[in-house]
C-alpha positions in Angstrom: 0.0 0.0 0.0 1.3 3.4 -1.0 1.0 6.4 1.4 0.4 9.4 -0.8 0.3 11.8 2.2 2.9 14.6 1.8 4.3 16.5 4.7 5.7 20.0 4.1 9.4 20.1 4.5 10.6 22.3 7.2 13.9 24.2 6.9 16.5 22.9 9.3 18.2 25.8 11.1 21.9 25.3 11.4 24.6 27.3 13.1 28.5 27.0 13.5 28.7 25.0 16.7 31.8 24.5 19.0 32.5 20.8 19.1 35.2 18.4 20.4 36.6 16.0 17.8 38.7 13.0 18.4 42.4 13.3 17.7 42.7 9.7 16.7 42.6 9.7 12.7 41.0 6.2 12.8 38.1 7.4 15.1 35.1 9.5 14.0 34.1 10.5 17.5 33.0 14.0 18.3 30.5 15.8 20.6 29.1 19.3 21.0 30.9 21.4 23.5 27.7 22.2 25.4 27.1 18.5 26.0 30.6 17.6 27.2 31.1 16.7 30.9 34.6 18.2 31.3 36.6 21.1 30.0 39.0 18.8 28.2 37.0 15.6 27.3 38.3 12.2 26.3 36.9 10.4 23.3 34.1 8.0 24.7 34.7 5.6 21.9 38.5 5.1 21.8 39.7 7.1 25.0 42.0 9.4 22.9 42.4 13.1 23.5 39.9 15.4 21.8 40.5 18.8 20.1 38.3 21.8 19.9 36.8 22.6 16.5 33.6 23.9 14.7 31.0 22.2 12.7 28.0 23.4 10.9 25.1 21.5 12.8 21.3 21.7 13.3 20.5 24.0 16.3 20.0 21.8 19.4 19.3 23.1 22.9 20.8 21.4 26.0 17.8 21.4 28.5 19.5 19.2 31.1 20.2 20.7 34.4 23.4 22.8 34.4 26.5 20.6 35.3 29.8 22.0 36.3 32.6 20.9 34.0 35.6 19.5 35.8 
């Protein structure tokens, strides 16, 4: 059965976002800075150091209670 219902496409709002990216070239791990639990996070996938960078991402608000970064 074919569903012919069409939803209007919404524009996804993006912005340049501060991220942490894994320094291991064989790992694709990264996280948004505002979701990191420490000021210098370690990659949760391979445990390598992470480096700060920027990425164009959809806007996401972190609504969890404020946590102090260690």
